PDB file of N, CA, C and O in Angstrom:
ATOM      1  N   MET A   1      60.059 102.677 -80.309  1.00  0.00           N
ATOM      2  CA  MET A   1      60.627 101.453 -79.793  1.00  0.00           C
ATOM      3  C   MET A   1      62.153 101.475 -79.869  1.00  0.00           C
ATOM      4  O   MET A   1      62.822 101.024 -78.940  1.00  0.00           O
ATOM      5  N   ILE A   2      62.704 101.990 -80.954  1.00  0.00           N
ATOM      6  CA  ILE A   2      64.165 102.098 -81.073  1.00  0.00           C
ATOM      7  C   ILE A   2      64.705 102.997 -79.968  1.00  0.00           C
ATOM      8  O   ILE A   2      65.740 102.703 -79.370  1.00  0.00           O
ATOM      9  N   GLU A   3      64.006 104.087 -79.702  1.00  0.00           N
ATOM     10  CA  GLU A   3      64.409 104.988 -78.617  1.00  0.00           C
ATOM     11  C   GLU A   3      64.512 104.234 -77.292  1.00  0.00           C
ATOM     12  O   GLU A   3      65.509 104.346 -76.579  1.00  0.00           O
ATOM     13  N   ARG A   4      63.483 103.474 -76.974  1.00  0.00           N
ATOM     14  CA  ARG A   4      63.445 102.761 -75.690  1.00  0.00           C
ATOM     15  C   ARG A   4      64.502 101.664 -75.636  1.00  0.00           C
ATOM     16  O   ARG A   4      65.157 101.498 -74.607  1.00  0.00           O
ATOM     17  N   LEU A   5      64.681 100.918 -76.708  1.00  0.00           N
ATOM     18  CA  LEU A   5      65.597  99.784 -76.700  1.00  0.00           C
ATOM     19  C   LEU A   5      67.070 100.173 -76.799  1.00  0.00           C
ATOM     20  O   LEU A   5      67.921  99.539 -76.175  1.00  0.00           O
ATOM     21  N   PHE A   6      67.374 101.198 -77.569  1.00  0.00           N
ATOM     22  CA  PHE A   6      68.773 101.480 -77.869  1.00  0.00           C
ATOM     23  C   PHE A   6      69.296 102.832 -77.398  1.00  0.00           C
ATOM     24  O   PHE A   6      70.506 102.979 -77.222  1.00  0.00           O
ATOM     25  N   LEU A   7      68.449 103.809 -77.191  1.00  0.00           N
ATOM     26  CA  LEU A   7      68.939 105.167 -76.966  1.00  0.00           C
ATOM     27  C   LEU A   7      68.653 105.740 -75.590  1.00  0.00           C
ATOM     28  O   LEU A   7      69.433 106.554 -75.096  1.00  0.00           O
ATOM     29  N   ALA A   8      67.565 105.341 -74.959  1.00  0.00           N
ATOM     30  CA  ALA A   8      67.153 105.972 -73.698  1.00  0.00           C
ATOM     31  C   ALA A   8      68.201 105.806 -72.604  1.00  0.00           C
ATOM     32  O   ALA A   8      68.590 106.790 -71.976  1.00  0.00           O
ATOM     33  N   HIS A   9      68.661 104.593 -72.364  1.00  0.00           N
ATOM     34  CA  HIS A   9      69.636 104.381 -71.291  1.00  0.00           C
ATOM     35  C   HIS A   9      70.970 105.074 -71.566  1.00  0.00           C
ATOM     36  O   HIS A   9      71.471 105.772 -70.684  1.00  0.00           O
ATOM     37  N   PRO A  10      71.570 104.912 -72.755  1.00  0.00           N
ATOM     38  CA  PRO A  10      72.826 105.638 -72.991  1.00  0.00           C
ATOM     39  C   PRO A  10      72.690 107.147 -72.764  1.00  0.00           C
ATOM     40  O   PRO A  10      73.587 107.768 -72.194  1.00  0.00           O
ATOM     41  N   ARG A  11      71.585 107.735 -73.202  1.00  0.00           N
ATOM     42  CA  ARG A  11      71.374 109.162 -72.972  1.00  0.00           C
ATOM     43  C   ARG A  11      71.259 109.476 -71.489  1.00  0.00           C
ATOM     44  O   ARG A  11      71.726 110.520 -71.035  1.00  0.00           O
ATOM     45  N   SER A  12      70.638 108.574 -70.728  1.00  0.00           N
ATOM     46  CA  SER A  12      70.458 108.824 -69.296  1.00  0.00           C
ATOM     47  C   SER A  12      71.783 108.848 -68.542  1.00  0.00           C
ATOM     48  O   SER A  12      71.867 109.418 -67.453  1.00  0.00           O
ATOM     49  N   VAL A  13      72.809 108.239 -69.108  1.00  0.00           N
ATOM     50  CA  VAL A  13      74.129 108.266 -68.475  1.00  0.00           C
ATOM     51  C   VAL A  13      75.097 109.181 -69.222  1.00  0.00           C
ATOM     52  O   VAL A  13      76.305 109.148 -68.990  1.00  0.00           O
ATOM     53  N   GLY A  14      74.548 110.000 -70.123  1.00  0.00           N
ATOM     54  CA  GLY A  14      75.354 111.013 -70.800  1.00  0.00           C
ATOM     55  C   GLY A  14      76.255 110.480 -71.899  1.00  0.00           C
ATOM     56  O   GLY A  14      77.312 111.054 -72.160  1.00  0.00           O
ATOM     57  N   GLU A  15      75.859 109.396 -72.547  1.00  0.00           N
ATOM     58  CA  GLU A  15      76.665 108.818 -73.613  1.00  0.00           C
ATOM     59  C   GLU A  15      75.828 108.632 -74.873  1.00  0.00           C
ATOM     60  O   GLU A  15      74.602 108.533 -74.819  1.00  0.00           O
ATOM     61  N   SER A  16      76.514 108.589 -75.992  1.00  0.00           N
ATOM     62  CA  SER A  16      75.842 108.200 -77.225  1.00  0.00           C
ATOM     63  C   SER A  16      75.729 106.673 -77.223  1.00  0.00           C
ATOM     64  O   SER A  16      76.321 106.003 -76.377  1.00  0.00           O
ATOM     65  N   TYR A  17      74.974 106.134 -78.164  1.00  0.00           N
ATOM     66  CA  TYR A  17      74.831 104.680 -78.255  1.00  0.00           C
ATOM     67  C   TYR A  17      76.209 104.019 -78.416  1.00  0.00           C
ATOM     68  O   TYR A  17      76.507 103.034 -77.740  1.00  0.00           O
ATOM     69  N   PHE A  18      77.042 104.558 -79.305  1.00  0.00           N
ATOM     70  CA  PHE A  18      78.332 103.924 -79.583  1.00  0.00           C
ATOM     71  C   PHE A  18      79.327 104.112 -78.443  1.00  0.00           C
ATOM     72  O   PHE A  18      80.157 103.235 -78.201  1.00  0.00           O
ATOM     73  N   GLN A  19      79.259 105.237 -77.739  1.00  0.00           N
ATOM     74  CA  GLN A  19      80.098 105.399 -76.552  1.00  0.00           C
ATOM     75  C   GLN A  19      79.718 104.357 -75.504  1.00  0.00           C
ATOM     76  O   GLN A  19      80.583 103.722 -74.902  1.00  0.00           O
ATOM     77  N   HIS A  20      78.422 104.194 -75.297  1.00  0.00           N
ATOM     78  CA  HIS A  20      77.947 103.214 -74.318  1.00  0.00           C
ATOM     79  C   HIS A  20      78.313 101.798 -74.745  1.00  0.00           C
ATOM     80  O   HIS A  20      78.696 100.979 -73.910  1.00  0.00           O
ATOM     81  N   LEU A  21      78.200 101.505 -76.024  1.00  0.00           N
ATOM     82  CA  LEU A  21      78.584 100.192 -76.545  1.00  0.00           C
ATOM     83  C   LEU A  21      80.050  99.907 -76.244  1.00  0.00           C
ATOM     84  O   LEU A  21      80.399  98.808 -75.813  1.00  0.00           O
ATOM     85  N   ARG A  22      80.897 100.889 -76.469  1.00  0.00           N
ATOM     86  CA  ARG A  22      82.334 100.711 -76.235  1.00  0.00           C
ATOM     87  C   ARG A  22      82.631 100.484 -74.753  1.00  0.00           C
ATOM     88  O   ARG A  22      83.353  99.553 -74.397  1.00  0.00           O
ATOM     89  N   VAL A  23      82.075 101.332 -73.896  1.00  0.00           N
ATOM     90  CA  VAL A  23      82.360 101.230 -72.464  1.00  0.00           C
ATOM     91  C   VAL A  23      81.784  99.939 -71.887  1.00  0.00           C
ATOM     92  O   VAL A  23      82.497  99.185 -71.225  1.00  0.00           O
ATOM     93  N   ALA A  24      80.500  99.678 -72.132  1.00  0.00           N
ATOM     94  CA  ALA A  24      79.868  98.479 -71.582  1.00  0.00           C
ATOM     95  C   ALA A  24      80.487  97.214 -72.157  1.00  0.00           C
ATOM     96  O   ALA A  24      80.650  96.222 -71.447  1.00  0.00           O
ATOM     97  N   GLY A  25      80.831  97.243 -73.432  1.00  0.00           N
ATOM     98  CA  GLY A  25      81.478  96.090 -74.038  1.00  0.00           C
ATOM     99  C   GLY A  25      82.832  95.801 -73.429  1.00  0.00           C
ATOM    100  O   GLY A  25      83.176  94.646 -73.179  1.00  0.00           O
ATOM    101  N   ARG A  26      83.606  96.858 -73.189  1.00  0.00           N
ATOM    102  CA  ARG A  26      84.928  96.697 -72.577  1.00  0.00           C
ATOM    103  C   ARG A  26      84.808  96.138 -71.164  1.00  0.00           C
ATOM    104  O   ARG A  26      85.554  95.236 -70.782  1.00  0.00           O
ATOM    105  N   VAL A  27      83.872  96.671 -70.394  1.00  0.00           N
ATOM    106  CA  VAL A  27      83.651  96.162 -69.036  1.00  0.00           C
ATOM    107  C   VAL A  27      83.248  94.692 -69.090  1.00  0.00           C
ATOM    108  O   VAL A  27      83.750  93.881 -68.311  1.00  0.00           O
ATOM    109  N   GLY A  28      82.347  94.346 -70.004  1.00  0.00           N
ATOM    110  CA  GLY A  28      81.914  92.955 -70.136  1.00  0.00           C
ATOM    111  C   GLY A  28      83.049  92.016 -70.477  1.00  0.00           C
ATOM    112  O   GLY A  28      83.164  90.938 -69.895  1.00  0.00           O
ATOM    113  N   VAL A  29      83.886  92.414 -71.414  1.00  0.00           N
ATOM    114  CA  VAL A  29      85.020  91.569 -71.810  1.00  0.00           C
ATOM    115  C   VAL A  29      85.993  91.413 -70.648  1.00  0.00           C
ATOM    116  O   VAL A  29      86.516  90.323 -70.418  1.00  0.00           O
ATOM    117  N   MET A  30      86.240  92.505 -69.908  1.00  0.00           N
ATOM    118  CA  MET A  30      87.139  92.407 -68.753  1.00  0.00           C
ATOM    119  C   MET A  30      86.554  91.487 -67.678  1.00  0.00           C
ATOM    120  O   MET A  30      87.285  90.706 -67.068  1.00  0.00           O
ATOM    121  N   LEU A  31      85.246  91.575 -67.445  1.00  0.00           N
ATOM    122  CA  LEU A  31      84.617  90.696 -66.458  1.00  0.00           C
ATOM    123  C   LEU A  31      84.683  89.230 -66.885  1.00  0.00           C
ATOM    124  O   LEU A  31      84.946  88.351 -66.065  1.00  0.00           O
ATOM    125  N   ILE A  32      84.445  88.973 -68.158  1.00  0.00           N
ATOM    126  CA  ILE A  32      84.532  87.598 -68.656  1.00  0.00           C
ATOM    127  C   ILE A  32      85.953  87.074 -68.498  1.00  0.00           C
ATOM    128  O   ILE A  32      86.156  85.958 -68.021  1.00  0.00           O
ATOM    129  N   GLY A  33      86.936  87.876 -68.895  1.00  0.00           N
ATOM    130  CA  GLY A  33      88.335  87.461 -68.760  1.00  0.00           C
ATOM    131  C   GLY A  33      88.720  87.200 -67.313  1.00  0.00           C
ATOM    132  O   GLY A  33      89.369  86.199 -67.009  1.00  0.00           O
ATOM    133  N   GLY A  34      88.318  88.107 -66.414  1.00  0.00           N
ATOM    134  CA  GLY A  34      88.604  87.913 -64.996  1.00  0.00           C
ATOM    135  C   GLY A  34      87.899  86.685 -64.442  1.00  0.00           C
ATOM    136  O   GLY A  34      88.458  85.960 -63.620  1.00  0.00           O
ATOM    137  N   GLY A  35      86.664  86.450 -64.894  1.00  0.00           N
ATOM    138  CA  GLY A  35      85.918  85.278 -64.445  1.00  0.00           C
ATOM    139  C   GLY A  35      86.556  83.980 -64.900  1.00  0.00           C
ATOM    140  O   GLY A  35      86.645  83.020 -64.135  1.00  0.00           O
ATOM    141  N   ILE A  36      86.997  83.952 -66.142  1.00  0.00           N
ATOM    142  CA  ILE A  36      87.677  82.757 -66.649  1.00  0.00           C
ATOM    143  C   ILE A  36      88.968  82.512 -65.867  1.00  0.00           C
ATOM    144  O   ILE A  36      89.286  81.373 -65.522  1.00  0.00           O
ATOM    145  N   ALA A  37      89.709  83.588 -65.591  1.00  0.00           N
ATOM    146  CA  ALA A  37      90.943  83.448 -64.802  1.00  0.00           C
ATOM    147  C   ALA A  37      90.628  82.896 -63.410  1.00  0.00           C
ATOM    148  O   ALA A  37      91.381  82.075 -62.887  1.00  0.00           O
ATOM    149  N   CYS A  38      89.520  83.341 -62.805  1.00  0.00           N
ATOM    150  CA  CYS A  38      89.131  82.831 -61.484  1.00  0.00           C
ATOM    151  C   CYS A  38      88.773  81.350 -61.537  1.00  0.00           C
ATOM    152  O   CYS A  38      89.117  80.590 -60.631  1.00  0.00           O
ATOM    153  N   LEU A  39      88.081  80.943 -62.597  1.00  0.00           N
ATOM    154  CA  LEU A  39      87.742  79.531 -62.737  1.00  0.00           C
ATOM    155  C   LEU A  39      88.994  78.665 -62.908  1.00  0.00           C
ATOM    156  O   LEU A  39      89.085  77.576 -62.342  1.00  0.00           O
ATOM    157  N   ILE A  40      89.954  79.159 -63.691  1.00  0.00           N
ATOM    158  CA  ILE A  40      91.222  78.433 -63.852  1.00  0.00           C
ATOM    159  C   ILE A  40      91.934  78.367 -62.508  1.00  0.00           C
ATOM    160  O   ILE A  40      92.476  77.325 -62.142  1.00  0.00           O
ATOM    161  N   HIS A  41      91.934  79.478 -61.771  1.00  0.00           N
ATOM    162  CA  HIS A  41      92.571  79.526 -60.461  1.00  0.00           C
ATOM    163  C   HIS A  41      91.902  78.546 -59.491  1.00  0.00           C
ATOM    164  O   HIS A  41      92.575  77.946 -58.653  1.00  0.00           O
ATOM    165  N   ALA A  42      90.588  78.384 -59.602  1.00  0.00           N
ATOM    166  CA  ALA A  42      89.886  77.449 -58.713  1.00  0.00           C
ATOM    167  C   ALA A  42      90.384  76.017 -58.919  1.00  0.00           C
ATOM    168  O   ALA A  42      90.480  75.247 -57.963  1.00  0.00           O
ATOM    169  N   ILE A  43      90.695  75.666 -60.153  1.00  0.00           N
ATOM    170  CA  ILE A  43      91.159  74.312 -60.459  1.00  0.00           C
ATOM    171  C   ILE A  43      92.659  74.172 -60.212  1.00  0.00           C
ATOM    172  O   ILE A  43      93.119  73.175 -59.655  1.00  0.00           O
ATOM    173  N   PHE A  44      93.415  75.188 -60.637  1.00  0.00           N
ATOM    174  CA  PHE A  44      94.875  75.195 -60.494  1.00  0.00           C
ATOM    175  C   PHE A  44      95.271  76.416 -59.660  1.00  0.00           C
ATOM    176  O   PHE A  44      95.574  77.468 -60.223  1.00  0.00           O
ATOM    177  N   PRO A  45      95.276  76.297 -58.328  1.00  0.00           N
ATOM    178  CA  PRO A  45      95.494  77.455 -57.458  1.00  0.00           C
ATOM    179  C   PRO A  45      96.793  78.226 -57.700  1.00  0.00           C
ATOM    180  O   PRO A  45      96.888  79.399 -57.337  1.00  0.00           O
ATOM    181  N   GLN A  46      97.772  77.597 -58.297  1.00  0.00           N
ATOM    182  CA  GLN A  46      99.035  78.284 -58.536  1.00  0.00           C
ATOM    183  C   GLN A  46      98.962  79.234 -59.740  1.00  0.00           C
ATOM    184  O   GLN A  46      99.863  80.050 -59.936  1.00  0.00           O
ATOM    185  N   LEU A  47      97.897  79.133 -60.547  1.00  0.00           N
ATOM    186  CA  LEU A  47      97.737  79.983 -61.729  1.00  0.00           C
ATOM    187  C   LEU A  47      96.779  81.141 -61.429  1.00  0.00           C
ATOM    188  O   LEU A  47      95.845  80.993 -60.642  1.00  0.00           O
ATOM    189  N   HIS A  48      97.013  82.264 -62.048  1.00  0.00           N
ATOM    190  CA  HIS A  48      96.140  83.443 -61.956  1.00  0.00           C
ATOM    191  C   HIS A  48      95.828  83.822 -60.502  1.00  0.00           C
ATOM    192  O   HIS A  48      94.677  84.075 -60.148  1.00  0.00           O
ATOM    193  N   VAL A  49      96.850  83.855 -59.691  1.00  0.00           N
ATOM    194  CA  VAL A  49      96.684  84.108 -58.255  1.00  0.00           C
ATOM    195  C   VAL A  49      96.059  85.475 -57.989  1.00  0.00           C
ATOM    196  O   VAL A  49      95.248  85.613 -57.073  1.00  0.00           O
ATOM    197  N   ARG A  50      96.423  86.483 -58.774  1.00  0.00           N
ATOM    198  CA  ARG A  50      95.929  87.839 -58.527  1.00  0.00           C
ATOM    199  C   ARG A  50      95.103  88.419 -59.676  1.00  0.00           C
ATOM    200  O   ARG A  50      94.680  89.572 -59.599  1.00  0.00           O
ATOM    201  N   THR A  51      94.871  87.668 -60.708  1.00  0.00           N
ATOM    202  CA  THR A  51      94.195  88.193 -61.898  1.00  0.00           C
ATOM    203  C   THR A  51      92.781  88.672 -61.597  1.00  0.00           C
ATOM    204  O   THR A  51      92.402  89.761 -62.026  1.00  0.00           O
ATOM    205  N   GLY A  52      92.000  87.891 -60.877  1.00  0.00           N
ATOM    206  CA  GLY A  52      90.631  88.287 -60.546  1.00  0.00           C
ATOM    207  C   GLY A  52      90.596  89.561 -59.724  1.00  0.00           C
ATOM    208  O   GLY A  52      89.824  90.474 -60.018  1.00  0.00           O
ATOM    209  N   SER A  53      91.427  89.626 -58.697  1.00  0.00           N
ATOM    210  CA  SER A  53      91.478  90.821 -57.841  1.00  0.00           C
ATOM    211  C   SER A  53      91.919  92.048 -58.634  1.00  0.00           C
ATOM    212  O   SER A  53      91.331  93.122 -58.504  1.00  0.00           O
ATOM    213  N   ARG A  54      92.951  91.885 -59.450  1.00  0.00           N
ATOM    214  CA  ARG A  54      93.434  93.018 -60.257  1.00  0.00           C
ATOM    215  C   ARG A  54      92.353  93.511 -61.203  1.00  0.00           C
ATOM    216  O   ARG A  54      92.194  94.717 -61.389  1.00  0.00           O
ATOM    217  N   THR A  55      91.613  92.592 -61.799  1.00  0.00           N
ATOM    218  CA  THR A  55      90.540  92.973 -62.718  1.00  0.00           C
ATOM    219  C   THR A  55      89.470  93.778 -61.982  1.00  0.00           C
ATOM    220  O   THR A  55      89.018  94.810 -62.478  1.00  0.00           O
ATOM    221  N   ILE A  56      89.070  93.315 -60.819  1.00  0.00           N
ATOM    222  CA  ILE A  56      88.057  94.018 -60.034  1.00  0.00           C
ATOM    223  C   ILE A  56      88.555  95.388 -59.615  1.00  0.00           C
ATOM    224  O   ILE A  56      87.823  96.369 -59.747  1.00  0.00           O
ATOM    225  N   PHE A  57      89.777  95.486 -59.114  1.00  0.00           N
ATOM    226  CA  PHE A  57      90.325  96.776 -58.699  1.00  0.00           C
ATOM    227  C   PHE A  57      90.427  97.745 -59.877  1.00  0.00           C
ATOM    228  O   PHE A  57      90.100  98.925 -59.749  1.00  0.00           O
ATOM    229  N   ARG A  58      90.881  97.239 -61.021  1.00  0.00           N
ATOM    230  CA  ARG A  58      91.023  98.081 -62.210  1.00  0.00           C
ATOM    231  C   ARG A  58      89.658  98.606 -62.671  1.00  0.00           C
ATOM    232  O   ARG A  58      89.514  99.792 -62.966  1.00  0.00           O
ATOM    233  N   LEU A  59      88.669  97.727 -62.730  1.00  0.00           N
ATOM    234  CA  LEU A  59      87.332  98.158 -63.136  1.00  0.00           C
ATOM    235  C   LEU A  59      86.737  99.140 -62.135  1.00  0.00           C
ATOM    236  O   LEU A  59      86.113 100.124 -62.531  1.00  0.00           O
ATOM    237  N   ASN A  60      86.922  98.885 -60.858  1.00  0.00           N
ATOM    238  CA  ASN A  60      86.413  99.785 -59.835  1.00  0.00           C
ATOM    239  C   ASN A  60      87.017 101.183 -59.993  1.00  0.00           C
ATOM    240  O   ASN A  60      86.303 102.183 -59.922  1.00  0.00           O
ATOM    241  N   ALA A  61      88.321 101.244 -60.206  1.00  0.00           N
ATOM    242  CA  ALA A  61      88.976 102.541 -60.377  1.00  0.00           C
ATOM    243  C   ALA A  61      88.469 103.259 -61.621  1.00  0.00           C
ATOM    244  O   ALA A  61      88.238 104.467 -61.591  1.00  0.00           O
ATOM    245  N   GLU A  62      88.296 102.526 -62.705  1.00  0.00           N
ATOM    246  CA  GLU A  62      87.813 103.133 -63.947  1.00  0.00           C
ATOM    247  C   GLU A  62      86.381 103.641 -63.794  1.00  0.00           C
ATOM    248  O   GLU A  62      86.061 104.749 -64.224  1.00  0.00           O
ATOM    249  N   LEU A  63      85.533 102.835 -63.189  1.00  0.00           N
ATOM    250  CA  LEU A  63      84.135 103.232 -63.059  1.00  0.00           C
ATOM    251  C   LEU A  63      83.961 104.360 -62.052  1.00  0.00           C
ATOM    252  O   LEU A  63      83.085 105.207 -62.228  1.00  0.00           O
ATOM    253  N   LYS A  64      84.770 104.388 -61.008  1.00  0.00           N
ATOM    254  CA  LYS A  64      84.713 105.502 -60.061  1.00  0.00           C
ATOM    255  C   LYS A  64      85.155 106.802 -60.716  1.00  0.00           C
ATOM    256  O   LYS A  64      84.687 107.878 -60.343  1.00  0.00           O
ATOM    257  N   GLY A  65      86.054 106.710 -61.689  1.00  0.00           N
ATOM    258  CA  GLY A  65      86.582 107.880 -62.360  1.00  0.00           C
ATOM    259  C   GLY A  65      85.651 108.481 -63.389  1.00  0.00           C
ATOM    260  O   GLY A  65      85.931 109.561 -63.909  1.00  0.00           O
ATOM    261  N   ARG A  66      84.546 107.812 -63.699  1.00  0.00           N
ATOM    262  CA  ARG A  66      83.607 108.322 -64.695  1.00  0.00           C
ATOM    263  C   ARG A  66      82.826 109.493 -64.131  1.00  0.00           C
ATOM    264  O   ARG A  66      82.700 109.643 -62.916  1.00  0.00           O
ATOM    265  N   GLN A  67      82.314 110.306 -65.008  1.00  0.00           N
ATOM    266  CA  GLN A  67      81.497 111.444 -64.610  1.00  0.00           C
ATOM    267  C   GLN A  67      80.184 110.944 -64.006  1.00  0.00           C
ATOM    268  O   GLN A  67      79.564 110.036 -64.559  1.00  0.00           O
ATOM    269  N   PRO A  68      79.750 111.523 -62.880  1.00  0.00           N
ATOM    270  CA  PRO A  68      78.467 111.114 -62.315  1.00  0.00           C
ATOM    271  C   PRO A  68      77.315 111.548 -63.216  1.00  0.00           C
ATOM    272  O   PRO A  68      77.390 112.577 -63.888  1.00  0.00           O
ATOM    273  N   THR A  69      76.266 110.763 -63.219  1.00  0.00           N
ATOM    274  CA  THR A  69      75.086 111.115 -64.002  1.00  0.00           C
ATOM    275  C   THR A  69      74.279 112.168 -63.266  1.00  0.00           C
ATOM    276  O   THR A  69      74.504 112.413 -62.080  1.00  0.00           O
ATOM    277  N   GLU A  70      73.357 112.781 -63.951  1.00  0.00           N
ATOM    278  CA  GLU A  70      72.481 113.773 -63.330  1.00  0.00           C
ATOM    279  C   GLU A  70      71.711 113.160 -62.160  1.00  0.00           C
ATOM    280  O   GLU A  70      71.547 113.798 -61.120  1.00  0.00           O
ATOM    281  N   ALA A  71      71.241 111.924 -62.329  1.00  0.00           N
ATOM    282  CA  ALA A  71      70.506 111.241 -61.262  1.00  0.00           C
ATOM    283  C   ALA A  71      71.388 111.036 -60.030  1.00  0.00           C
ATOM    284  O   ALA A  71      70.932 111.216 -58.901  1.00  0.00           O
ATOM    285  N   GLU A  72      72.649 110.661 -60.247  1.00  0.00           N
ATOM    286  CA  GLU A  72      73.566 110.479 -59.117  1.00  0.00           C
ATOM    287  C   GLU A  72      73.834 111.804 -58.421  1.00  0.00           C
ATOM    288  O   GLU A  72      73.918 111.858 -57.194  1.00  0.00           O
ATOM    289  N   LEU A  73      73.968 112.873 -59.199  1.00  0.00           N
ATOM    290  CA  LEU A  73      74.189 114.191 -58.606  1.00  0.00           C
ATOM    291  C   LEU A  73      72.997 114.636 -57.773  1.00  0.00           C
ATOM    292  O   LEU A  73      73.157 115.365 -56.794  1.00  0.00           O
ATOM    293  N   ASN A  74      71.804 114.200 -58.159  1.00  0.00           N
ATOM    294  CA  ASN A  74      70.588 114.558 -57.425  1.00  0.00           C
ATOM    295  C   ASN A  74      70.286 113.593 -56.291  1.00  0.00           C
ATOM    296  O   ASN A  74      69.242 113.707 -55.648  1.00  0.00           O
ATOM    297  N   GLY A  75      71.176 112.649 -56.035  1.00  0.00           N
ATOM    298  CA  GLY A  75      71.006 111.727 -54.911  1.00  0.00           C
ATOM    299  C   GLY A  75      70.056 110.579 -55.162  1.00  0.00           C
ATOM    300  O   GLY A  75      69.562 109.972 -54.211  1.00  0.00           O
ATOM    301  N   ALA A  76      69.788 110.268 -56.410  1.00  0.00           N
ATOM    302  CA  ALA A  76      68.886 109.147 -56.714  1.00  0.00           C
ATOM    303  C   ALA A  76      69.537 107.835 -56.310  1.00  0.00           C
ATOM    304  O   ALA A  76      70.756 107.684 -56.391  1.00  0.00           O
ATOM    305  N   ALA A  77      68.722 106.896 -55.876  1.00  0.00           N
ATOM    306  CA  ALA A  77      69.213 105.579 -55.491  1.00  0.00           C
ATOM    307  C   ALA A  77      69.724 104.839 -56.723  1.00  0.00           C
ATOM    308  O   ALA A  77      69.258 105.065 -57.840  1.00  0.00           O
ATOM    309  N   LEU A  78      70.673 103.966 -56.501  1.00  0.00           N
ATOM    310  CA  LEU A  78      71.197 103.146 -57.586  1.00  0.00           C
ATOM    311  C   LEU A  78      70.151 102.160 -58.054  1.00  0.00           C
ATOM    312  O   LEU A  78      69.355 101.654 -57.263  1.00  0.00           O
ATOM    313  N   THR A  79      70.160 101.896 -59.338  1.00  0.00           N
ATOM    314  CA  THR A  79      69.323 100.831 -59.878  1.00  0.00           C
ATOM    315  C   THR A  79      70.252  99.755 -60.412  1.00  0.00           C
ATOM    316  O   THR A  79      71.412 100.032 -60.717  1.00  0.00           O
ATOM    317  N   TRP A  80      69.778  98.586 -60.523  1.00  0.00           N
ATOM    318  CA  TRP A  80      70.614  97.475 -60.950  1.00  0.00           C
ATOM    319  C   TRP A  80      70.270  97.018 -62.348  1.00  0.00           C
ATOM    320  O   TRP A  80      70.442  95.841 -62.664  1.00  0.00           O
ATOM    321  N   ASP A  81      69.786  97.916 -63.203  1.00  0.00           N
ATOM    322  CA  ASP A  81      69.517  97.586 -64.590  1.00  0.00           C
ATOM    323  C   ASP A  81      70.821  97.427 -65.342  1.00  0.00           C
ATOM    324  O   ASP A  81      71.678  98.311 -65.311  1.00  0.00           O
ATOM    325  N   ILE A  82      70.968  96.320 -66.005  1.00  0.00           N
ATOM    326  CA  ILE A  82      72.194  96.080 -66.770  1.00  0.00           C
ATOM    327  C   ILE A  82      71.836  95.975 -68.224  1.00  0.00           C
ATOM    328  O   ILE A  82      72.714  95.773 -69.063  1.00  0.00           O
TER     329      ILE A  82
END
């Protein structure tokens, strides 16, 4: 059960549990921060004019720069498991 809950997915993307924790945690915090900035911008349009876009572009560049997984190299379809 520990294997399935904590180790299988990180291994499938070529990371240890703690590497995956660091990367996924960082992405999550950046998404939360960008989302909060977007909500503030929705109420006060003069604030955080580019914060949401910059966050998305930065994350996109970082995630594109990661090593492809074996499944991606073999042409497997993307899954949306988070």
